N, C-alpha and C positions, 0 to 999 in steps of 0.2 A: 504494500501499499504506499503510496507517494506522500509524501509531506504536505504537499497541498490539499489531498484528501482528508488527512487528518485534521488538518486545520480547518476543514469545511464541515466539521463534525460527523465523519464518517464513523466514529466510534461510537456514536451514540447507541446504535442497535445492540452493541455488545455489553455497553456499561449500564443499560436500563435494568437488566435482570438483577443486578446486585441490590440496588436500593429495594426493589419488589421483595425479593426475597427476605433480606435482613429487616427490613421495617415490618412485614408481615410475621416474620418469626418473631421479632421483638413484641410484638401484640399478642401472639399467642403465649409467649412466656411470661407475660406479665399478668395475662388472664389464669395462667395456672398460681402464679405467686399469689394472687389476689384470691383464688379458689380454696389453695390447699394452707397457705400461710408460710411456704417454704420459701425462706429468702433466697435463697441460691437460684430460684427462679427470676428474681428480678435482678441478679447480677447477669444471668445470660440475656435479659430483655436488653438491659443498658448498653451491655456489649454491643449486640446486634444494632441497637439504636445509632449509636455513636458511630460504628464503622457504616451503617446504613447512611447516615448522614453526610458523610464523606464522599460516598459513591452518588449521592443524590444530587451534590453540588455538580461533580463531575458530568452526569447525566444530564443535568440541565443546561450546563454551559454547552456541551456538545449537541444537544437538540436545539437550543436556539442557533448556534451555527449551522445546523444541518437545515433547518427550516428555512434561514435566509439565503441559503445557498442551492436550494432545490427547487423545481417546480413540482408543485404537489397540487392534484386535481381538485381536490377538494380542501379550499382554503378556511372555510368554516369549521370543519372537523378540525383542522390542525390547529385552528386559533384556539378550540375548547380544549385540545391536547395541551397545547403550550401553557394555557393559564391553570388549567387545573394541575399540572406539573408544577409549575411555579408555586402553586398553593400547597401541593404536597411538600415541597422542598422547605417552605417557610413554616410548616406545621413540625416537619421530621427537625428542623433547627432549633424551633420553640421548646419541643419536648428535650431534646438532646442537652440544651442550655439548662432546663431544670432539673435535669439528673445530676448536673454538678452542685446543684444546692439542696437536693430534697433532705439530707441528712442534717443538714445544720438549719433549714428554715421552717416555718410552720407547715400545717396543713395546706395553706394555701398554695403553696409551690407544688405540692404533691398532687393538688388537683388540678393545677395547670399542666402539670407532667400527663396526667390521665386524660385530658380534654386534647392537649395538644397529639399525645399519641393516637387517639381515635380518631381525630381528625386527618391525622397523617395516614392511617391505616386506610380509611374510606377514599382519601383522595390519590393514594398510590394505586389503590385497585381499580378505582375509576378513570385514572390517567391511563393505566396498562390497559384497561380494555379499549379505550379509545385509540390507543396507539396501535392494538391488534386492528381495529378497523380501519386505521389509515394503510397499515401495511396489507392486511389480508383481503379487505372487503367486510361489508357489513355483515355477511353471512358466515362469518369464520368459524362460529362456533358449531353451525349446523353441519359442516363438511367433514 
């Protein structure tokens, strides 16, 4: 792959799978931590979320580069994908920042973490689905 293709965002399709998997795993681990009271699951959730936020930054940056350099037939769907993805990135970063202060702050920080993680999870799932529609078409789940 040439450097110009990399600079045009062509790593986006590769990178997007990491934040999807890591953020969804974080949400599942946090759910188990809340349901069981086993604190090790929160460690798993936080580790996955923090790594997921790094990949979310990379995926968002390469996605915006790719969208600017490619001709996409469905600009409306692309717009939804871009802004939902940006929202997912923001929610992921908010949840990640909250994890740094959860143990020393009040329950308010923990609530912020829960809300941001839930928002990130929903937005990542929606963004991934719309990305699938862009790449594979609207009926990709039925094929």
